[in-house]
C-alpha positions as CSV (number, residue, x, y, z in Angstrom):
1,X,89.2,81.7,91.7
2,X,87.9,83.7,88.6
3,X,90.5,85.7,86.6
4,X,90.1,89.5,87.1
5,X,91.2,90.7,83.7
6,X,87.7,92.2,83.2
7,X,88.1,94.4,86.2
8,X,89.7,97.7,86.3
9,X,93.1,98.0,88.0
10,X,92.1,99.5,91.4
11,X,90.9,97.3,94.0
12,X,89.0,97.9,97.2
13,X,89.3,95.1,99.7
14,X,86.2,95.6,101.7
15,X,87.2,93.9,104.8
16,X,87.2,96.8,108.0
17,X,87.5,96.5,112.0
18,X,86.6,92.9,113.3
19,X,87.2,91.2,116.5
20,X,90.2,89.0,116.1
21,X,89.1,85.8,117.6
22,X,86.4,83.5,116.3
23,X,85.7,80.6,114.1
24,X,84.9,81.6,110.6
25,X,81.2,81.9,110.2
26,X,79.0,82.2,107.3
27,X,77.9,85.7,106.5
28,X,74.2,86.3,107.0
29,X,74.1,90.1,106.8
30,X,75.0,92.6,104.0
31,X,78.7,93.5,103.9
32,X,79.1,97.2,104.5
33,X,82.1,99.1,102.9
34,X,83.8,101.4,105.3
35,X,84.2,104.1,102.7
36,X,80.8,104.6,101.1
37,X,78.4,102.9,103.6
38,X,76.6,101.2,100.6
39,X,75.4,97.7,101.2
40,X,77.2,95.1,99.0
41,X,75.9,91.6,99.6
42,X,78.1,88.6,99.3
43,X,77.2,85.6,97.3
44,X,74.5,83.6,99.2
45,X,74.0,86.3,101.8
46,X,70.9,87.7,103.1
47,X,69.8,91.1,102.2
48,X,68.5,91.9,105.7
49,X,70.0,94.6,107.8
50,X,70.4,94.7,111.6
51,X,67.1,96.3,112.2
52,X,64.9,93.6,110.8
53,X,67.1,90.5,111.0
54,X,65.5,87.4,112.0
55,X,67.6,86.0,114.8
56,X,65.9,83.1,116.4
57,X,66.3,80.1,114.1
58,X,69.3,81.8,112.2
59,X,72.3,79.6,111.6
60,X,75.9,80.2,111.8
61,X,78.1,77.6,110.2
62,X,81.9,76.8,111.2
63,X,83.8,74.1,109.7
64,X,82.2,71.1,111.3
65,X,79.2,72.7,113.2
66,X,75.8,74.4,112.7
67,X,75.1,76.9,115.6
68,X,71.5,77.8,115.7
69,X,70.1,80.6,117.7
70,X,67.3,79.3,119.8
71,X,66.8,82.0,122.4
72,X,66.7,85.7,122.3
73,X,67.2,87.9,125.3
74,X,65.2,91.1,125.2
75,X,66.8,92.8,128.3
76,X,70.6,92.1,127.6
77,X,72.2,95.2,126.2
78,X,74.7,94.7,123.5
79,X,78.5,94.5,124.3
80,X,79.3,94.8,120.6
81,X,78.8,98.4,120.6
82,X,80.9,99.0,123.7
83,X,84.0,97.3,122.6
84,X,85.8,100.4,121.4
85,X,86.6,103.3,123.7
86,X,84.2,106.2,123.8
87,X,85.9,109.2,122.0
88,X,83.0,111.7,122.2
89,X,82.9,112.0,126.0
90,X,85.2,114.1,128.3
91,X,84.7,112.0,131.3
92,X,83.9,108.5,130.4
93,X,85.6,105.4,128.8
94,X,84.1,102.0,128.3
95,X,85.5,98.7,129.2
96,X,85.2,95.4,127.1
97,X,84.5,92.9,129.9
98,X,85.9,90.1,128.0
99,X,89.5,91.4,127.9
100,X,90.6,92.6,131.3
101,X,93.5,91.4,133.5
102,X,94.9,92.6,136.8
103,X,98.1,94.4,137.0
104,X,100.2,96.1,139.8
105,X,101.1,99.5,138.8
106,X,103.1,102.4,140.6
107,X,101.1,105.5,141.0
108,X,101.9,109.0,141.0
109,X,102.2,109.0,144.8
110,X,104.4,106.1,145.0
111,X,101.7,103.4,145.8
112,X,101.7,99.9,144.3
113,X,98.0,99.4,143.3
114,X,96.3,96.6,141.4
115,X,94.3,97.9,138.3
116,X,92.5,96.3,135.5
117,X,94.2,96.6,132.3
118,X,93.5,95.5,128.5
119,X,95.2,92.3,127.5
120,X,94.4,92.8,123.7
121,X,96.3,96.0,123.1
122,X,99.1,98.0,124.7
123,X,100.6,101.5,124.6
124,X,104.3,101.1,124.3
125,X,105.7,104.2,125.8
126,X,109.1,103.4,125.2
127,X,110.3,106.9,125.2
128,X,108.3,108.8,127.8
129,X,106.8,106.1,130.2
130,X,104.1,107.4,132.7
131,X,102.8,106.4,136.1
132,X,99.2,105.2,137.1
133,X,96.8,107.6,138.6
134,X,95.9,107.3,142.4
135,X,92.2,107.3,141.7
136,X,90.6,104.0,140.7
137,X,89.4,105.4,137.4
138,X,88.1,103.6,134.2
139,X,91.0,104.9,132.2
140,X,93.4,102.4,133.9
141,X,91.6,99.6,132.2
142,X,93.5,100.5,129.0
143,X,97.2,100.1,129.2
144,X,99.2,103.3,129.8
145,X,96.5,105.7,128.9
146,X,96.2,109.4,130.3
147,X,92.9,110.8,131.7
148,X,91.0,113.5,129.7
149,X,92.4,116.6,131.4
150,X,95.9,115.5,131.0
151,X,95.5,114.9,127.2
152,X,94.0,118.3,126.8
153,X,96.5,120.3,128.9
154,X,99.5,118.2,127.8
155,X,100.4,116.7,131.1
156,X,101.9,113.3,132.0
157,X,101.4,111.6,135.2
158,X,105.1,111.2,136.7
159,X,106.4,114.2,135.0
160,X,106.8,117.9,135.9
161,X,106.6,120.6,133.4
162,X,107.7,124.1,133.0
163,X,106.6,126.1,129.8
164,X,107.9,129.1,128.1
165,X,106.0,131.0,125.2
166,X,107.9,131.7,122.1
167,X,107.1,135.2,120.9
168,X,109.5,135.4,117.9
169,X,111.7,133.3,115.8
170,X,114.5,135.3,113.9
171,X,112.4,138.2,112.3
172,X,108.9,136.4,112.5
173,X,106.5,137.8,115.1
174,X,104.6,135.0,116.7
175,X,102.2,137.2,118.6
176,X,99.2,136.2,116.4
177,X,100.3,132.4,116.4
178,X,101.1,130.1,119.3
179,X,104.4,128.4,119.9
180,X,106.0,127.2,123.4
181,X,108.8,125.3,124.7
182,X,108.4,123.0,127.7
183,X,110.7,121.0,129.7
184,X,109.6,117.8,131.2
185,X,111.5,116.2,134.1
186,X,110.6,112.8,135.8
187,X,109.5,112.8,139.3
188,X,111.5,111.0,141.9
189,X,109.0,108.2,141.8
190,X,109.1,107.8,138.0
191,X,112.9,108.1,137.7
192,X,114.3,104.9,136.3
193,X,116.8,103.7,133.6
194,X,114.3,103.9,130.8
195,X,113.1,107.3,131.5
196,X,115.2,110.3,130.0
197,X,116.5,112.7,132.4
198,X,114.6,115.5,130.7
199,X,112.4,115.9,127.5
200,X,112.3,119.1,125.7
201,X,108.9,119.7,123.9
202,X,108.1,122.2,121.1
203,X,104.4,123.0,120.8
204,X,103.1,124.7,117.7
205,X,99.5,125.5,116.6
206,X,98.6,125.6,113.0
207,X,95.5,128.0,113.4
208,X,97.5,130.8,112.2
209,X,99.0,131.3,108.7
210,X,102.0,132.8,110.4
211,X,102.9,129.2,111.4
212,X,104.3,128.1,108.0
213,X,106.4,125.1,107.2
214,X,109.5,127.5,107.2
215,X,108.6,128.9,110.6
216,X,108.3,125.4,112.0
217,X,111.5,124.3,110.7
218,X,113.1,127.4,112.2
219,X,111.6,126.6,115.5
220,X,112.9,123.0,115.3
221,X,116.4,124.0,114.4
222,X,116.4,126.5,117.2
223,X,115.2,124.5,120.0
224,X,116.2,120.8,119.1
225,X,113.1,119.3,120.6
226,X,112.8,115.6,121.8
227,X,109.0,115.9,121.5
228,X,107.1,117.7,118.9
229,X,103.4,118.5,119.6
230,X,101.4,120.0,116.6
231,X,97.8,121.0,117.3
232,X,95.0,122.7,115.4
233,X,95.5,120.5,112.3
234,X,92.8,120.3,109.7
235,X,92.8,119.4,106.2
236,X,93.8,122.9,105.2
237,X,96.4,123.6,107.7
238,X,98.1,120.3,107.4
239,X,99.6,121.7,104.3
240,X,101.6,124.1,106.4
241,X,103.6,121.3,107.8
242,X,107.2,120.9,106.6
243,X,109.0,117.6,105.7
244,X,109.8,116.4,109.1
245,X,111.8,113.4,108.0
246,X,115.1,115.0,109.0
247,X,114.2,116.4,112.2
248,X,116.7,114.2,113.8
249,X,116.4,115.2,117.5
250,X,112.7,114.4,117.7
251,X,111.6,111.1,119.3
252,X,108.0,111.7,120.1
253,X,105.4,113.2,117.9
254,X,101.7,114.4,118.6
255,X,99.5,115.4,115.7
256,X,96.2,116.7,116.8
257,X,93.2,118.3,115.3
258,X,90.2,117.5,113.0
259,X,91.8,116.1,109.9
260,X,90.6,113.4,107.7
261,X,93.8,112.3,106.2
262,X,97.6,112.5,106.9
263,X,98.6,111.8,103.2
264,X,101.8,113.6,102.3
265,X,102.9,114.1,106.0
266,X,106.4,112.7,106.6
267,X,107.5,111.8,110.2
268,X,111.0,112.0,111.8
269,X,112.7,108.7,111.0
270,X,113.9,108.9,114.7
271,X,110.3,108.9,116.0
272,X,109.8,106.3,118.9
273,X,106.2,107.4,120.0
274,X,103.5,108.7,117.6
275,X,100.0,110.0,118.6
276,X,97.5,110.7,115.9
277,X,94.5,112.5,117.4
278,X,91.4,113.1,115.2
279,X,87.9,111.7,115.3
280,X,87.5,112.2,111.5
281,X,90.5,110.2,110.3
282,X,89.7,106.5,109.3
283,X,92.4,105.5,106.8
284,X,96.0,105.0,107.1
285,X,99.1,104.2,105.0
286,X,101.2,101.7,107.3
287,X,104.2,102.4,104.9
288,X,104.0,106.0,105.9
289,X,104.8,105.4,109.6
290,X,108.4,104.9,110.7
291,X,109.1,101.3,111.9
292,X,110.6,102.7,114.9
293,X,107.4,104.4,116.1
294,X,105.0,103.0,118.6
295,X,101.5,104.3,118.1
296,X,100.0,105.7,121.2
297,X,96.4,105.6,121.9
298,X,94.8,107.8,124.7
299,X,91.2,107.8,126.0
300,X,90.0,110.6,124.0
301,X,89.9,111.6,120.4
302,X,92.7,109.2,119.2
303,X,92.5,107.6,115.8
304,X,91.2,104.1,115.4
305,X,91.8,103.4,111.8
306,X,89.2,101.2,109.8
307,X,90.9,101.2,106.4
308,X,94.2,100.6,105.1
309,X,94.8,103.0,102.2
310,X,97.7,102.4,99.8
311,X,96.3,104.2,96.8
312,X,99.1,106.9,96.8
313,X,101.6,104.2,95.9
314,X,101.4,103.9,92.0
315,X,103.2,100.7,90.9
316,X,103.1,99.2,94.3
317,X,105.2,96.0,94.3
318,X,104.2,92.7,95.7
319,X,107.0,93.1,98.2
320,X,105.7,96.3,99.4
321,X,102.2,94.9,99.7
322,X,103.6,92.2,101.7
323,X,105.2,94.6,103.9
324,X,102.1,96.5,104.7
325,X,100.1,93.3,105.3
326,X,102.9,92.3,107.8
327,X,102.8,95.7,109.6
328,X,99.0,95.6,109.9
329,X,98.4,92.0,111.0
330,X,101.8,91.2,112.8
331,X,103.9,94.2,113.8
332,X,101.2,96.5,114.9
333,X,98.3,94.1,115.6
334,X,98.6,95.0,119.4
335,X,98.3,98.7,118.8
336,X,94.7,100.1,119.4
337,X,95.0,102.2,116.4
338,X,95.3,99.3,114.1
339,X,92.5,97.1,115.6
340,X,89.6,98.8,113.7
341,X,86.3,99.5,115.4
342,X,86.7,97.2,118.3
343,X,89.5,96.7,120.9
344,X,91.1,93.4,120.1
345,X,89.8,93.5,116.5
346,X,91.6,94.1,113.1
347,X,91.2,96.2,110.0
348,X,89.5,94.4,107.1
349,X,89.2,97.3,104.5
350,X,92.0,97.8,102.0
351,X,92.0,100.5,99.3
352,X,94.4,99.4,96.6
353,X,93.1,101.8,93.9
354,X,95.7,103.2,91.5
355,X,98.5,100.8,92.8
356,X,98.3,98.4,89.9
357,X,97.6,95.4,92.1
358,X,94.4,93.6,91.7
359,X,94.8,90.5,94.0
360,X,96.1,89.4,97.3
361,X,97.0,86.0,96.0
362,X,100.7,86.8,95.7
363,X,101.1,87.7,99.4
364,X,100.9,85.7,102.5
365,X,98.0,86.6,104.8
366,X,98.9,85.9,108.5
367,X,96.6,83.6,110.3
368,X,94.1,84.4,113.1
369,X,95.4,83.7,116.6
370,X,92.4,81.7,117.7
371,X,93.6,78.2,116.5
372,X,91.3,77.8,113.5
373,X,93.9,78.6,110.9
374,X,91.8,81.3,109.3
375,X,93.2,84.6,107.9
376,X,92.6,88.1,108.7
377,X,91.2,89.0,105.3
378,X,88.2,86.9,104.0
379,X,86.9,88.5,100.9
380,X,88.1,91.2,98.5
381,X,85.6,93.4,96.4
382,X,86.9,94.2,93.1
383,X,85.8,97.3,91.2
384,X,84.1,96.2,87.8
385,X,83.8,99.6,86.3
386,X,80.1,99.6,87.2
387,X,79.3,102.2,89.8
388,X,76.6,99.9,91.3
389,X,78.3,96.7,91.2
390,X,81.2,94.8,92.8
391,X,82.5,91.3,92.4
392,X,83.9,89.3,95.3
393,X,87.2,87.6,95.3
394,X,87.9,84.8,97.9
395,X,91.3,85.0,99.4
396,X,92.6,81.5,99.5
397,X,95.3,79.6,101.6
398,X,96.4,76.8,99.6
399,X,93.1,75.5,98.2
400,X,90.7,76.5,101.0
401,X,89.2,80.0,101.5
402,X,89.7,81.9,104.7
403,X,86.1,81.9,105.4
404,X,86.5,84.3,108.5
405,X,83.3,86.2,107.5
406,X,82.5,88.0,110.7
407,X,81.7,91.0,108.7
408,X,77.9,91.1,108.6
409,X,77.2,90.0,112.3
410,X,79.5,92.6,113.8
411,X,78.1,95.5,111.8
412,X,74.9,95.2,113.8
413,X,76.0,97.0,117.0
414,X,72.4,98.1,117.9
415,X,70.0,96.3,120.2
416,X,69.0,93.8,117.5
417,X,70.8,90.9,115.9
418,X,73.4,88.3,117.2
419,X,74.7,90.7,119.9
420,X,71.7,89.8,121.9
421,X,71.4,86.0,121.3
422,X,71.5,84.4,124.7
423,X,70.9,80.7,123.9
424,X,72.3,78.5,120.9
425,X,72.1,74.8,119.9
426,X,75.2,73.3,118.6
427,X,74.9,70.4,116.0
428,X,77.3,68.4,113.8
429,X,77.0,69.1,109.9
430,X,75.3,66.1,108.5
431,X,75.2,64.6,112.0
432,X,78.7,63.5,111.7
433,X,81.0,62.3,114.4
434,X,83.5,65.1,115.3
435,X,87.1,65.4,116.1
436,X,87.0,66.4,119.7
437,X,89.8,69.0,119.8
438,X,88.3,70.8,116.5
439,X,85.0,70.9,118.3
440,X,86.5,72.6,121.2
441,X,88.3,75.2,119.1
442,X,85.2,76.0,117.1
443,X,83.1,76.5,120.1
444,X,85.7,78.8,121.7
445,X,86.1,80.7,118.6
446,X,82.3,81.2,118.5
447,X,82.2,82.6,122.2
448,X,85.0,85.0,121.4
449,X,82.6,86.7,119.1
450,X,79.2,86.5,120.8
451,X,79.6,88.0,124.3
452,X,76.0,87.6,125.5
453,X,75.3,83.8,125.1
454,X,74.3,82.4,128.4
455,X,73.3,78.7,127.4
456,X,74.8,76.3,124.8
457,X,73.1,73.1,124.1
458,X,75.8,70.5,123.1
459,X,73.7,67.5,123.8
460,X,73.3,66.3,120.2
461,X,77.1,66.1,119.6
462,X,79.2,62.9,119.3
463,X,82.8,62.2,118.8
464,X,85.0,60.1,116.4
465,X,87.0,59.0,119.8
466,X,84.4,56.9,121.7
467,X,86.3,57.7,124.9
468,X,85.3,61.4,124.7
469,X,82.1,62.4,126.5
470,X,80.0,65.5,126.5
471,X,80.7,65.8,130.2
472,X,84.5,66.0,129.4
473,X,83.8,68.6,126.6
474,X,81.7,70.7,129.0
475,X,84.6,70.4,131.6
476,X,87.2,71.3,129.1
477,X,85.3,74.3,127.8
478,X,84.7,75.6,131.2
479,X,88.5,75.3,132.0
480,X,89.5,77.0,128.7
481,X,86.9,79.8,129.4
482,X,88.1,80.3,133.0
483,X,91.8,80.5,131.7
484,X,91.1,82.8,128.9
485,X,88.5,85.1,130.5
486,X,89.0,84.7,134.1
487,X,87.2,83.1,137.0
488,X,84.8,86.0,137.4
489,X,83.9,86.6,133.7
490,X,80.4,86.2,132.6
491,X,81.5,83.6,130.3
492,X,82.4,81.4,133.3
493,X,78.7,81.2,134.2
494,X,77.7,79.7,130.7
495,X,75.2,76.7,131.1
496,X,76.1,73.9,128.9
497,X,73.3,71.4,128.2
498,X,74.5,67.8,127.7
499,X,71.2,66.0,128.1
500,X,68.9,66.0,125.1
501,X,65.5,67.8,126.0
502,X,63.7,64.8,124.2
503,X,65.0,62.4,126.8
């Protein structure tokens, strides 16, 4: 790796929301930064973009395989663009067909019903659990999520609510502001040892200058809420928030509005559930969130972060960076907010400007969970002091680069590009005989990222172990696919070609 003394302190790791699984593939598209949307091509990468990408004949390289696109379906809609929940509609949610599982849930009427739920992320409602809805609606495809109207009106399935408006606190007239106190009690159906006997909520809206930090603090001191809901937050009114660190009764916090950042906001150290709701916020400082807090994601408007921003930490230590890495890729990897653009993905963009750190080499990057031994971060772009230029640093593990370069392909979420590849031919690099198990792993890794493939030609492969056959590989791949994605998955219908077309 080249030394970086010629670069400014201040580093932007351009690595933003990818799908977690997949063999590390060669970049064939421009790398797009999540903060400025400019194209910064990696070394040896193409300058094509998704709209004019030559798909048929393009090659993806894994460790041992070349995977060539030999068929492009013109009528298969992209699933790539549907892998994150819709946050712009009041009535619809989308489902990633790769990641669904059946689970029995108790509904608000006491029925035991089987629903499809996500297996790639979860909502850990460890303070205020909820029930499922009786209606078989798409929201249940995502663990423990409320439907739109309940999110808007602040209702929770399985809880009764009584509300009282607060008109005055001490000598402050709140008639031109809004504050209320609500008491939630669990229904007989929900009551269980994990649910509190009651939850007191304080709701405040920041759309009035009357609602100052001092007034909010007085309200909290007076009503001692378990649950603090703060709405109408924008980049101006957010400055009205008090230091909430010592609000010791608060266990659940909702922060909602149209803000682009929560820099400077402190949350109660007692927080168990935290909901951050804004379509405009993209960056998060993982060190800012209390370790005790589980981040809750609803079906509408909740944050899905695409950049880790540590730039407010001047003199950031290596230990602090390691802690942030562990939070993002271990502790919170199953939280939807930390999965980038796509459910089941991860955040690959890091902003370390002003931190004094210019390399990830002194921290340990956790490995992907797909068996490929690759890392979550593949490349780092280091500012060179030239507004038009970047230099790319390869993150290494021992002597080998991560090479988990899914960046370019997944940026093409339109109807073009790899998202619509329907047929591929798999060959060994240099015609080599392959390790059977590694071949299995690499093909499964490829499938995890390309959802519309219908046919895979493996007829030209051969193995170091002469007892291993293509029939056996086909059978093992089929079994692993059914085990991972289900008997009814479209993956289970993939056609594996094991006889050479030239025969």
